C-alpha positions as CSV (number, residue, x, y, z in Angstrom):
1,X,26.3,21.8,54.7
2,X,26.0,19.3,57.6
3,X,28.4,16.9,55.8
4,X,31.1,19.6,55.5
5,X,30.6,20.4,59.2
6,X,30.9,16.8,60.2
7,X,34.0,16.4,58.0
8,X,35.7,19.5,59.5
9,X,35.0,18.2,63.0
10,X,36.4,14.8,62.2
11,X,39.5,16.4,60.8
12,X,40.0,18.6,63.8
13,X,39.7,15.6,66.2
14,X,41.9,13.5,64.0
15,X,44.6,16.2,64.0
16,X,44.6,16.3,67.8
17,X,44.5,12.6,68.3
18,X,46.7,11.5,65.5
19,X,43.9,9.4,63.9
20,X,43.0,8.8,60.3
21,X,39.8,9.8,58.5
22,X,38.5,8.2,55.3
23,X,36.4,10.0,52.7
24,X,34.5,8.0,50.2
25,X,32.9,9.5,47.1
26,X,30.3,7.3,45.5
27,X,28.7,7.7,42.1
28,X,25.8,5.6,40.7
29,X,26.7,4.2,37.3
30,X,24.4,5.2,34.5
31,X,21.8,6.7,36.9
32,X,21.0,9.5,34.3
33,X,19.6,6.8,31.9
34,X,17.2,5.5,34.6
35,X,16.3,9.1,35.7
36,X,15.6,10.2,32.1
37,X,13.7,7.1,31.0
38,X,11.6,6.5,34.1
39,X,11.2,10.0,35.4
40,X,12.7,12.1,38.2
41,X,10.2,11.0,40.8
42,X,11.2,7.4,40.1
43,X,14.9,8.4,40.3
44,X,14.3,10.1,43.7
45,X,12.8,7.0,45.2
46,X,15.8,5.0,43.8
47,X,18.2,7.4,45.5
48,X,16.3,7.0,48.8
49,X,16.6,3.2,48.5
50,X,20.4,3.6,47.8
51,X,20.7,5.9,50.8
52,X,19.0,3.4,53.1
53,X,21.4,0.7,52.0
54,X,24.4,2.9,52.6
55,X,23.2,3.7,56.1
56,X,23.0,0.0,56.9
57,X,26.6,-0.6,55.9
58,X,28.3,2.2,57.9
59,X,28.6,2.7,61.7
60,X,26.6,5.2,63.8
61,X,29.6,7.4,64.1
62,X,30.0,7.7,60.3
63,X,28.3,10.2,58.1
64,X,26.5,9.6,54.8
65,X,25.4,12.6,52.7
66,X,24.1,13.1,49.2
67,X,26.4,15.6,47.4
68,X,23.9,16.1,44.5
69,X,22.7,14.3,41.5
70,X,23.7,10.7,42.0
71,X,26.8,11.3,44.1
72,X,27.1,10.4,47.8
73,X,29.9,11.3,50.2
74,X,30.8,9.3,53.3
75,X,33.0,10.3,56.3
76,X,34.5,7.4,58.2
77,X,36.4,8.7,61.3
78,X,39.2,6.5,62.4
79,X,39.1,4.3,59.3
80,X,42.5,3.4,57.9
81,X,43.1,2.2,54.3
82,X,42.1,-1.4,55.1
83,X,38.9,-0.4,57.0
84,X,37.9,2.0,54.2
85,X,38.5,-0.7,51.6
86,X,36.3,-3.1,53.6
87,X,33.5,-0.6,53.8
88,X,33.7,0.1,50.0
89,X,33.6,-3.6,49.3
90,X,30.5,-4.0,51.6
91,X,28.8,-1.2,49.7
92,X,29.5,-3.0,46.4
93,X,28.0,-6.2,47.9
94,X,25.0,-4.4,49.3
95,X,24.3,-2.7,45.9
96,X,24.7,-6.0,44.0
97,X,21.1,-6.9,44.9
98,X,18.6,-5.2,42.6
99,X,16.6,-2.3,44.1
100,X,12.8,-2.7,43.9
101,X,11.0,0.6,43.2
102,X,7.2,0.7,42.4
103,X,7.2,-3.0,41.6
104,X,10.1,-2.7,39.2
105,X,13.5,-4.3,39.9
106,X,16.5,-2.2,38.9
107,X,20.2,-3.0,39.1
108,X,22.4,0.1,39.7
109,X,26.0,-0.3,40.6
110,X,28.3,2.2,42.4
111,X,31.8,3.4,41.6
112,X,33.7,4.6,44.6
113,X,36.8,6.7,45.2
114,X,38.6,6.8,48.5
115,X,41.0,9.3,50.1
116,X,42.6,9.3,53.5
117,X,43.5,12.1,56.0
118,X,46.3,13.2,56.4
119,X,48.0,11.1,53.7
120,X,45.9,12.4,50.8
121,X,45.2,15.9,52.0
122,X,44.8,17.9,55.2
123,X,41.9,20.1,54.0
124,X,38.3,19.0,53.5
125,X,38.2,20.2,49.9
126,X,41.5,18.4,49.0
127,X,40.2,15.1,50.4
128,X,36.9,15.4,48.5
129,X,38.7,16.4,45.3
130,X,41.1,13.5,45.6
131,X,38.3,11.0,46.3
132,X,36.7,12.3,43.1
133,X,39.9,11.7,41.2
134,X,40.1,8.2,42.5
135,X,36.5,7.6,41.6
136,X,37.1,8.6,38.0
137,X,40.1,6.2,37.9
138,X,37.8,3.5,39.1
139,X,35.3,4.3,36.4
140,X,38.1,4.0,33.8
141,X,38.8,0.5,35.1
142,X,35.2,-0.6,34.3
143,X,32.8,0.8,37.0
144,X,31.2,-1.1,39.9
145,X,34.5,-1.1,41.8
146,X,36.5,1.2,44.2
147,X,39.9,2.8,44.0
148,X,42.1,4.3,46.6
149,X,43.7,7.6,45.8
150,X,47.4,7.7,44.9
151,X,49.5,10.8,44.1
152,X,50.2,9.9,40.5
153,X,46.4,10.3,39.8
154,X,46.8,14.0,40.1
155,X,49.1,14.1,37.1
156,X,46.8,11.8,35.2
157,X,43.8,14.0,36.0
158,X,45.7,17.1,34.9
159,X,46.6,15.5,31.6
160,X,43.0,14.4,31.2
161,X,41.8,18.0,31.7
162,X,44.4,19.3,29.3
163,X,43.5,16.8,26.6
164,X,39.8,17.5,27.0
165,X,40.5,21.2,26.5
166,X,42.6,20.6,23.4
167,X,40.0,18.3,22.0
168,X,37.4,21.0,22.0
169,X,38.4,22.6,18.7
170,X,40.7,19.9,17.3
171,X,38.3,19.1,14.4
172,X,38.4,22.8,13.4
173,X,42.2,22.8,13.4
174,X,42.3,19.8,11.1
175,X,43.7,17.4,13.8
176,X,40.6,15.2,13.7
177,X,40.2,13.1,10.5
178,X,38.2,10.1,9.3
179,X,40.1,7.0,8.1
180,X,38.1,4.7,6.0
181,X,38.3,0.9,6.5
182,X,37.1,-0.9,3.3
183,X,34.6,-3.7,3.4
184,X,35.5,-6.2,0.6
185,X,33.5,-8.9,-1.1
186,X,35.7,-11.9,-0.8
187,X,34.2,-13.6,-3.9
188,X,35.5,-11.0,-6.3
189,X,37.6,-8.6,-4.2
190,X,35.8,-5.4,-5.0
191,X,34.9,-2.8,-2.3
192,X,31.3,-2.9,-1.3
193,X,31.4,-0.3,1.5
194,X,33.6,1.2,4.2
195,X,33.6,2.2,7.8
196,X,34.5,5.7,8.8
197,X,36.9,5.7,11.8
198,X,37.7,8.9,13.8
199,X,41.4,9.6,14.4
200,X,43.1,12.4,16.3
201,X,46.6,13.4,15.4
202,X,47.8,15.6,18.3
203,X,50.5,18.1,17.3
204,X,52.7,17.1,20.3
205,X,51.5,13.6,21.2
206,X,51.0,12.2,17.7
207,X,48.2,9.7,17.2
208,X,45.9,9.6,20.2
209,X,44.0,6.4,20.7
210,X,40.2,6.6,20.2
211,X,39.9,4.6,23.4
212,X,41.5,7.6,25.1
213,X,39.8,10.6,23.5
214,X,36.3,9.2,22.7
215,X,35.4,8.7,26.5
216,X,36.7,12.3,27.1
217,X,34.4,13.6,24.4
218,X,31.4,11.7,25.8
219,X,32.0,12.9,29.4
220,X,32.4,16.6,28.2
221,X,29.5,16.6,25.7
222,X,31.9,17.2,22.8
223,X,30.9,13.9,21.3
224,X,27.7,15.6,19.9
225,X,29.8,18.1,18.0
226,X,32.3,15.5,16.8
227,X,29.6,13.0,15.8
228,X,27.7,15.6,13.8
229,X,31.0,16.6,12.1
230,X,31.7,13.0,11.3
231,X,28.4,12.5,9.6
232,X,28.9,15.6,7.4
233,X,32.5,14.7,6.6
234,X,31.7,11.1,5.7
235,X,28.9,12.4,3.3
236,X,31.4,14.9,1.8
237,X,34.0,12.2,1.2
238,X,31.4,9.8,-0.3
239,X,30.3,12.5,-2.8
240,X,33.9,13.4,-3.6
241,X,34.6,9.7,-4.5
242,X,31.5,9.7,-6.8
243,X,32.6,13.0,-8.4
244,X,36.0,11.3,-9.1
245,X,34.2,8.6,-11.0
246,X,34.2,5.9,-8.4
247,X,31.0,3.8,-7.9
248,X,28.8,4.7,-4.9
249,X,29.5,2.7,-1.7
250,X,27.8,2.6,1.6
251,X,29.8,4.5,4.3
252,X,29.1,3.4,7.9
253,X,29.6,6.1,10.6
254,X,29.9,5.2,14.2
255,X,27.9,7.3,16.6
256,X,27.7,7.7,20.4
257,X,24.5,6.6,22.2
258,X,24.4,10.2,23.4
259,X,23.5,11.4,19.9
260,X,20.4,9.3,19.7
261,X,19.1,11.2,22.7
262,X,19.3,14.5,20.8
263,X,15.8,15.8,19.7
264,X,17.3,17.0,16.4
265,X,19.2,13.8,15.6
266,X,17.1,12.8,12.5
267,X,17.2,16.4,11.2
268,X,21.1,16.3,11.5
269,X,21.3,13.1,9.5
270,X,18.8,14.3,6.9
271,X,20.7,17.5,6.5
């Protein structure tokens, strides 16, 4: 609440004085893994250590707030594109040193999105949303980096949301299929196994690259449904080959790391 009040005040002052305000949205990469494996109390102390480092990077006139989870927001009154980029770079440098919590050293990297008033929005919510869009673009570039918002990102974000929605029931519509890449014994040329590869044939876009839709599925949680479907479909196909008189072969199925965190994972495979 205090963050929003500070941001609104900065925008009102900037509007009167013709100044710029930078908004930075920072997300800690893979914090959930640390939090889940070492406990929430440990995660809280890590967040406190991160907050202290952020405070040391910014000026007294800037505002640092925790938005929730592992996300932080920063307001930098009077900071133009260059100054905002310099602060983002300083944050990356500050976070490059491992954090020591309870005698354990942890490396956690930030990904940062940056938006500027009034160029990228005149309302607080618009600036936060656009900083969030820029942050996700930075994640797509490999994490542990920062990205300034540009207008074309809105179109990309809208397309991303649309694809994510269309992916939800794509396997039920028959758009998701498994393609089987054979593994061949080079000594005699016979097939000894195969790898099941997931493919999405979109009715309008044609073949959508797995590098495009698999990350969407992981972010939305759809990867669990798709992964379970892939296991069942690969088993069905392997049995169909045997019923057709072909010799049994090992079928390898790629799974997301998210699936191994499911308590019923072994039951799904056994079933």
